[in-house]
C-alpha positions as CSV (number, residue, x, y, z in Angstrom):
1,M,198.0,172.5,153.4
2,C,199.9,175.7,152.3
3,I,199.6,178.9,154.2
4,V,197.7,180.6,151.4
5,T,195.1,177.9,151.3
6,L,194.6,178.2,155.0
7,F,194.1,181.9,154.8
8,I,191.5,181.4,152.1
9,Y,189.6,178.9,154.2
10,C,189.7,181.3,157.2
11,A,188.4,184.2,155.1
12,I,185.6,182.0,153.8
13,Y,184.7,181.0,157.3
14,Q,184.7,184.6,158.6
15,N,182.5,185.7,155.7
16,L,180.0,182.9,156.5
17,C,179.9,183.9,160.1
18,R,179.3,187.5,159.2
19,A,176.5,186.5,156.8
20,M,174.9,184.4,159.5
21,K,174.8,187.1,162.2
22,P,172.2,189.3,160.5
23,T,170.1,186.2,159.9
24,A,170.1,185.4,163.6
25,A,169.4,189.0,164.6
26,S,166.6,189.2,162.1
27,L,165.1,185.9,163.4
28,L,165.2,187.2,167.0
29,R,163.5,190.4,166.0
30,R,160.7,188.5,164.2
31,W,160.5,186.0,167.1
32,R,159.9,188.8,169.6
33,R,157.1,190.2,167.5
34,K,155.5,186.8,167.1
35,K,156.0,185.8,170.7
36,V,156.2,182.0,169.8
37,I,157.9,180.1,167.0
38,T,158.2,176.4,166.1
39,L,161.3,174.2,165.6
40,P,160.7,173.8,161.9
41,E,160.5,177.6,161.5
42,L,163.8,178.0,163.3
43,L,165.5,175.3,161.3
44,A,164.3,176.8,158.0
45,E,165.3,180.4,159.0
46,L,168.8,179.6,160.3
47,R,169.6,176.8,157.9
48,T,171.5,174.8,160.4
49,S,171.4,171.3,161.9
50,L,169.1,170.3,164.7
51,R,172.0,169.7,167.0
52,T,173.4,173.2,166.4
53,L,169.9,174.7,166.8
54,R,169.4,173.0,170.2
55,R,172.7,174.6,171.3
56,R,171.5,178.0,170.2
57,L,168.1,177.5,172.0
58,K,170.0,176.7,175.2
59,A,172.3,179.7,174.8
60,W,169.2,181.9,174.2
61,G,167.5,180.4,177.3
62,A,164.4,179.6,175.1
63,L,161.4,178.0,176.8
64,A,159.5,175.1,175.2
65,S,155.7,175.0,175.6
66,F,154.3,172.5,178.1
67,N,151.4,171.6,175.8
68,H,151.3,171.0,172.0
69,N,154.0,168.4,172.5
70,S,156.5,171.1,173.3
71,R,156.3,172.2,169.7
72,F,156.5,176.0,170.4
73,Y,159.3,178.1,171.8
74,T,159.5,181.5,173.3
75,L,162.3,183.8,174.5
76,P,162.8,184.0,178.2
77,E,162.1,187.8,178.4
78,L,158.7,187.5,176.7
79,P,156.4,185.6,179.1
80,Q,154.5,187.5,181.8
81,F,154.0,184.6,184.3
82,D,151.1,184.6,186.6
83,E,151.2,183.7,190.3
84,H,151.4,180.0,189.4
85,G,154.4,180.5,187.1
86,L,152.3,180.0,183.9
87,W,151.9,182.2,180.8
88,F,149.6,181.6,177.8
89,H,149.9,182.9,174.3
90,R,146.5,182.1,172.8
91,D,146.2,178.4,173.7
92,I,150.0,177.8,173.9
93,G,151.2,177.4,177.5
94,F,154.6,178.0,179.0
95,S,155.8,177.4,182.5
96,R,158.8,178.9,184.5
97,H,159.0,175.4,186.1
98,G,159.8,173.6,182.9
99,H,158.0,170.9,181.0
100,L,154.6,169.5,182.0
101,P,155.9,166.9,184.6
102,Q,158.0,169.6,186.4
103,T,155.1,172.0,186.2
104,I,152.5,169.6,187.7
105,V,154.9,168.8,190.6
106,A,155.5,172.5,191.2
107,L,151.8,173.4,191.1
108,V,150.9,170.6,193.5
109,G,153.8,171.4,195.8
110,Q,153.0,175.1,196.1
111,S,149.2,174.6,196.4
112,R,147.6,175.1,199.8
113,A,145.4,172.1,199.8
114,G,146.7,169.9,197.0
115,L,145.0,169.9,193.6
116,S,142.3,167.7,192.1
117,A,142.4,166.5,188.5
118,A,139.8,169.1,187.7
119,E,141.7,171.9,189.4
120,L,144.9,170.9,187.6
121,G,143.1,170.9,184.3
122,Q,141.6,174.3,185.0
123,R,145.0,175.8,185.9
124,L,146.8,174.3,182.9
125,R,143.9,174.8,180.5
126,L,144.1,171.1,179.5
127,D,141.7,168.1,179.8
128,P,143.2,166.2,182.7
129,R,142.3,162.9,181.1
130,S,144.9,163.7,178.4
131,F,147.9,163.8,180.8
132,L,147.2,162.8,184.4
133,W,147.4,159.0,183.6
134,Q,151.1,159.5,183.5
135,F,151.3,160.7,187.1
136,H,149.5,158.2,189.2
137,Q,152.8,156.8,190.5
138,H,155.0,159.8,190.2
139,P,157.7,159.8,192.9
140,D,157.2,163.5,193.7
141,L,153.4,163.2,194.1
142,Q,150.9,161.4,196.3
143,R,147.5,160.6,194.7
144,E,144.6,159.8,196.9
145,K,140.9,159.2,196.4
146,Y,139.1,162.1,198.1
147,Q,135.3,162.3,198.2
148,G,135.1,160.1,195.1
149,H,137.8,162.0,193.1
150,Y,141.5,161.8,192.9
151,V,143.5,164.6,194.6
152,Y,147.2,165.1,194.2
153,F,149.4,166.1,197.2
154,A,153.1,166.8,197.6
155,A,155.3,163.8,198.3
156,E,157.0,165.5,201.2
157,P,155.0,164.2,204.3
158,T,154.9,167.5,206.3
159,V,153.6,169.4,203.3
160,A,151.1,166.7,202.4
161,T,149.7,166.5,205.9
162,R,149.1,170.3,205.9
163,Q,147.5,170.1,202.4
164,R,145.1,167.3,203.5
165,A,144.1,169.2,206.6
166,L,143.4,172.4,204.6
167,R,141.4,170.5,201.9
168,S,139.3,168.9,204.6
169,A,138.6,172.2,206.3
170,A,137.8,174.0,202.9
171,S,135.4,171.2,201.8
172,A,133.6,171.4,205.1
173,S,133.2,175.2,204.9
174,V,132.0,175.5,201.2
175,T,128.4,174.9,200.4
176,L,127.8,173.6,196.9
177,P,125.4,175.5,194.7
178,S,121.8,174.5,194.6
179,A,120.4,172.6,191.6
180,E,119.1,175.8,190.1
181,E,122.4,177.6,190.7
182,A,124.4,174.7,189.3
183,I,122.4,174.7,186.1
184,A,122.9,178.5,185.7
185,V,126.7,178.0,186.3
186,L,126.9,175.2,183.7
187,V,125.0,177.2,181.1
188,Q,127.3,180.2,181.6
189,A,130.4,178.1,181.6
190,I,129.4,176.5,178.3
191,Q,128.5,179.8,176.7
192,H,131.6,181.6,178.0
193,P,134.3,179.0,178.5
194,E,137.0,181.7,178.8
195,R,135.5,183.0,182.1
196,S,137.1,182.2,185.5
197,P,135.1,181.1,188.5
198,E,135.3,184.7,189.8
199,Q,133.9,186.0,186.5
200,L,131.1,183.5,186.5
201,A,130.1,184.4,190.0
202,T,130.1,188.1,189.1
203,Q,128.0,187.5,186.0
204,L,125.4,185.5,188.0
205,H,125.5,187.8,191.0
206,S,122.3,189.7,190.2
207,A,120.3,186.5,190.0
208,Y,122.2,184.5,192.7
209,P,123.8,187.0,195.1
210,H,125.0,184.2,197.5
211,L,126.8,182.3,194.8
212,S,130.6,182.5,195.3
213,A,133.6,181.6,193.2
214,Q,134.6,179.0,195.8
215,A,131.2,177.4,195.5
216,I,131.6,177.2,191.7
217,V,135.1,175.6,192.1
218,G,133.6,173.2,194.6
219,L,130.8,172.3,192.1
220,F,133.3,171.5,189.3
221,T,135.6,169.6,191.7
222,H,132.8,167.6,193.2
223,H,131.7,166.4,189.8
224,G,135.2,166.0,188.4
225,L,134.6,168.6,185.8
226,T,137.0,171.1,184.2
227,L,136.3,174.7,183.4
228,K,137.4,175.0,179.8
229,K,139.5,177.9,178.4
230,T,139.3,179.0,174.8
231,P,142.2,180.6,173.0
232,T,142.3,184.3,173.2
233,P,141.8,186.3,169.9
234,P,144.8,186.3,167.5
235,G,147.4,189.0,168.4
236,S,146.6,189.0,172.1
237,T,148.0,187.2,175.1
238,A,146.5,186.0,178.3
């Protein structure tokens, strides 16, 4: 290859690189406005191979959603994680712990008294039946039948012993709602699935002043139910 041809190829390559930079910058600006984006959208926008795109995602520190089959991605500076390390954009969930398996292990490990299937479903805004079957023999978790329902504890023996003791103490101290209160709670939970146990207790306070958020959580845990969450309105985050 002669030197002239080599210079021509170098010039073409440099021009292509310069042409791609505004495309990437424009994509990042749009991505920040949208909050989340899918892999097909990224591929179509950047017109690159999947292998190259995955390298870019790693360089950007992009996070994949733990639900929706990890279909959505967000940039690392966008999530406002809650105390559990979770962030939701509408019904799309992201975790600072990683994908769903790492997230479940982290949530159980950092919990005071372990987490039941219903409690995990409530925290992750997922039906536990859709994912927990994968974790009944996970090496970083212990699963035990507790008062008729499965509860997940940390694998580390010292942590698990403390979690079991706290769960036993909490269960002994929480009085479940009466039949009348339980019906009122279920009606409110069906009509307003986006409300937390604290919000449900506040809503029902005038009619049932002794009904607590802990009692509502106990009610759902006792019956193996999950408080559903609905997506927030378009354009908002939760």
